[in-house]
NUVOMI-317941 format. One record per residue (C-alpha): x, y, z; residue in three letters. Coordinates in steps of 0.25 Angstrom, whole numbers, plus 2048, in hexadecimal, padded with zeros to 3 digits. Example, Ala and Ser with C-alpha at 12.3 -4.5 7.8 and 13.67 -1.06 7.14 Angstrom:
2
8317EE81FALA8377FC81DSER
This chain:
367
2BFC487B6MET2B9C3B7BCLYS2BAC397CBASN2C3C2D7CEPRO2BAC297D9LEU2AEC277D0ILE2AEC1C7C6SER2A4C177BDTHR2ABC0A7BAGLY2A8BFD7C0ALA2B5BFC7C7THR2B6C0B7CDGLY2B9C0E7DBPRO2AAC127DELEU2A4C057D8ASP298C047E1LEU293BF77DAALA2A1BF17DDSER2A0BF47EBVAL292BEF7EDARG297BE27E6ASP2A2BE17F0GLN299BE37FBARG28FBD97F6ARG29ABCF7F4ALA2A0BD1802GLY292BD0808THR290BC2801ARG29DBBD805ALA29ABC1814TYR28DBBA813ALA293BAE80DVAL29EBAE818ALA294BB0823LEU28BBA481DLEU297B9B81CALA29CB9E82ALEU28EB9C830SER28CB8F829LEU29AB8B82DGLY298B8F83CLEU28BB8783CLEU292B7A836VAL29DB7C83FSER295B7C84CVAL28EB6F848VAL29BB69844LEU2A3B6D850ALA298B68859THR299B5B853GLY2A8B59855ILE2ACB52862GLY2AFB45868ARG2A0B42867LEU29CB41858ASP28FB48855LEU288B49848SER283B56842TRP275B50843GLY277B4E852THR27CB5C854ILE271B6284CALA266B5B854TRP26CB5F861VAL26DB6E85DILE25FB6E857LEU25AB67863GLY260B7286CLYS25AB7C863LEU24CB77865GLY24AB6E859PHE244B61859SER24FB57856VAL252B48858PRO257B45866ALA266B4586AVAL26CB3F876ASP26FB48881ARG27FB45881THR27FB4A872THR277B56875GLU280B5A880VAL28CB58878VAL287B6086CVAL27FB6B872TRP285B6C880GLY294B6A87DILE298B6B86EARG28EB75868LEU28FB7F873SER29EB7E872ARG29EB81863VAL294B8D864VAL29DB9386FLEU2AAB91867SER2A3B9885BGLY29FBA3864LEU2ACBA586AVAL2B3BA585CGLY2A9BAF857ALA2ABBB8863SER2BBBB7862LEU2BBBB9853ALA2B1BC5854THR2BABCB85FALA2C6BCA856GLY2BFBD184BVAL2BCBDD854ILE2CABDE85APHE2D1BDD84DGLN2C7BE8847GLY2C7BF1853LEU2D6BF1856LEU2DABF0847LEU2E4BE584AASN2E3BD7842PRO2E9BD084ELEU2DFBD5858ALA2D6BCA85EASP2D1BC686CPRO2DDBBD86FPHE2E8BC5869THR2E3BD2870LEU2E2BCB87EGLY2D3BCC87FVAL2D1BBD880SER2DBBBC88BTHR2D5BC7892GLY2C8BC0892GLY2CEBB3897ALA2D5BBB8A2PHE2C8BC08A6GLY2C2BB28A6VAL2CEBAC8AEALA2CCBB78B8LEU2BEBB48BBLEU2C1BA58BBVAL2CBBA78C6ILE2C2BAF8CELEU2B7BA48CDGLY2ADBAD8C5VAL2AABA38BAGLY29DB9C8B9GLY290BA38B6SER286BAC8BCPHE277BAD8B6LEU27DBA58ABGLY287BAF8A7LEU296BAC8A9SER2A0BB78AEPRO2ABBB28A6LEU2A8BBA899PRO2A7BC68A2LEU2B5BC38A7GLY2BABC0899ALA2B4BCD894LEU2BBBD689EALA2C8BCF89BGLY2C6BD188CALA2C3BDF88ELEU2CEBE2897ALA2D8BDB88EALA2D3BE3882MET2D4BF088AVAL2E3BED88EVAL2E7BE9880VAL2E1BF687ALEU2E8BFE885THR2F5BF8883LEU2F4BFA874SER2F0C09874ARG2FBC13871GLU2F8C22871SER2E9C20872GLY2E8C16866ARG2E8C07866ILE2F5C0185EARG2F1BF5856LYS300BF0857GLU2FFBF0866SER2F2BE8867LEU2F6BDA865ILE303BDC86ELEU2FABE2879ALA2F0BD6878GLY2FCBCC879ILE300BD4886VAL2F3BD488CVAL2F0BC5888SER2FDBC188ETHR2FBBC989BPHE2EDBC389DLEU2F2BB589ASER2FCBB78A5ALA2F1BBB8AELEU2E8BAF8ABILE2F4BA68AESER2F6BAD8BBLEU2E7BAA8BEILE2E9B9C8BALYS2F5B9A8C4SER2EDBA18CFLEU2E1B988CEASP2E4B8A8C8GLU2D6B858CAGLU2D2B8F8BFSER2DDB8A8B6LEU2D5B828ADSER2CAB8C8ABALA2D4B978A8ILE2DCB8E89EVAL2CFB8C897PHE2CDB9B894TRP2DCB9D890ILE2DCB91886MET2CEB93880GLY2C4B87880SER2B5B8487EPHE2B6B77886SER2ABB76890GLY2A4B8288AARG295B81887GLY288B89884TRP289B92891ILE296B9788CHIS290B9A87EVAL286BA2887GLY291BAA88EPHE298BAE881LEU28BBB1878LEU288BBF87EPRO297BC487DTYR298BBE86FALA28BBC586BALA28EBD2871LEU29CBD286BGLY297BCE85DLEU28CBD985DALA296BE4861LEU2A0BE0856ALA295BDF84BLEU28FBEC84FSER29CBF384DTYR2A1BEC841HIS2A1BF9839ARG2A9C01843GLU2B3BF5843LEU2B4BF8834ASP2B6C07836ILE2C0C05841LEU2C9BFD837ALA2CCC0B831LEU2D2C1083DGLY2CEC18849GLU2CFC26843GLU2C7C22837GLN2BCC1B840SER2BAC28847HIS2B8C2F83AHIS2AEC25836LEU2A6C27843GLY2AAC1B84BVAL2ACC1D85ATHR2B8C1585BVAL2BAC1486ASER2ABC1086CLYS2ABC06861VAL2B9C00865ARG2B4BFE873LEU2A7BF786FLYS2AEBEE865LEU2B9BEB870LEU2AEBE7879LEU2A7BDE86FGLY2B4BD786CALA2B7BD587BSER2A9BD087DLEU2ACBC6872LEU2B9BC2877THR2B5BC1886ALA2A9BB9883GLY2B2BAF87BALA2BDBAE885VAL2B3BAC891SER2ADB9F88BVAL2B9B9A883SER2C6BA0889GLY2D1BA6880VAL2D0BA2871ILE2DABA9869GLY2DBBAD85APHE2CDBAB856VAL2CBBBA856GLY2D8BBC84ELEU2D7BB2843VAL2C8BB2840VAL2C7BC183CPRO2D3BC0833HIS2CDBB482CLEU2BFBBA82AVAL2C5BC8826ARG2CCBC181AVAL2BFBBC815LEU2B5BC781AALA2BDBD4819GLY2BFBDE824PRO2B0BE2826SER2ADBE0835HIS29EBDD833GLY2A1BD182BARG2AEBCE832LEU2A8BCD840LEU29DBC383BVAL2A6BBA833LEU2B1BBA83ESER2A6BB6848ALA2A2BAA840PHE2B0BA683CTHR2B5BA784AGLY2AAB9E84FALA2ADB94844LEU2BCB94847ILE2BBB92856LEU2B0B87855ILE2BAB7F84DTRP2C6B83855ALA2BEB7D861ASP2BBB70859VAL2CAB6F857VAL2CDB71865SER2C3B66869ARG2C8B5B85FVAL2D6B5E85CLEU2DCB56868LEU2DBB47867ALA2DAB45876SER2CDB4C876GLY2D2B5887EGLN2CEB66879GLU2D8B70874LEU2D5B7E879PRO2CEB8586DVAL2D8B91870GLY2E3B8986CVAL2DDB8585FVAL2DAB9485BTHR2E8B9885FALA2EEB8D856LEU2E5B9384BILE2E7BA284EGLY2F6BA2852GLY2FBB9F844PRO2F0BA983EPHE2F5BB4848PHE304BB1843PHE2FFBB2834TYR2F8BBF836LEU304BC583DLEU30DBC0833LYS305BC5827SER303BD382CARG312BD482FARG315BD0821THR30BBDA81CARG312BE5824GLY306BE882DMET30EBE683ATRP
């Protein structure tokens, strides 16, 4: 009698050649997607830098950038150099870094907590970071020391504290209930928002600074803020990528992960730290920008599949692209020349997507 698990045909369950072909096709698709996103990001940086009240040609932008990188290029007047390098390009690079950080944090939270609605905003982590920054602002601890800003540390402490509270509220009988996570996040976010409002009412002089963090904006940001964010983004991304296989295994459930040799508590702590680092760094330089961490992972997952190794990388690139252009929209949308907070733009995009996701999952009987 033939073993049903062994097949000599081309379509059998153990057709290794077919499996290899699928893997090669997946690898090619990933390479093509990565190349397309890389080129798209490069073009977007140049295009976004050229958009503004002062019209600038691609050639002028290229000369300024190449000149700053040490190449011999035609002379560019000082005003144009300041606009391109000191104002626009730094802002574009910062918005890209923040988008990549928030999208990557969203992938980690969704994969780690097994909840498709988990992201730094809906879980209250972003608001926790904003509260930490608001507390430092009212205490007069802003500024810098030896070139380092204390604001990211305040944001990190606030983000970690918010994450701990959310996980504690959603825990029942020693286990984290997925159904309670979003509700706990809303509760924590609402409470922290109330505390931020209290801080604003106690010190009206700090009102504008605190409102900046609540609404999210890149106005007035520059290269120094890129430097503030970079260490947090690099460390958070490195932690996420080094544990991408564990994220895949955790999707099978806690019990299965234990059987497969994953130290769940240790891995979960490190990944939560990485996601909180990414969120804290982003909030510390841009304020609360919602829905990037919710929308981007779902968009990328449809195209790239559930493998977290690819999902993390492609989500970082996609998040950078989306937030660069969301910032461009915030700069040019109002005819009066005033800037719209970029958090408003992402909320207008993410709000309907959140509703669609909730509705579709209810329709399929998943909630």
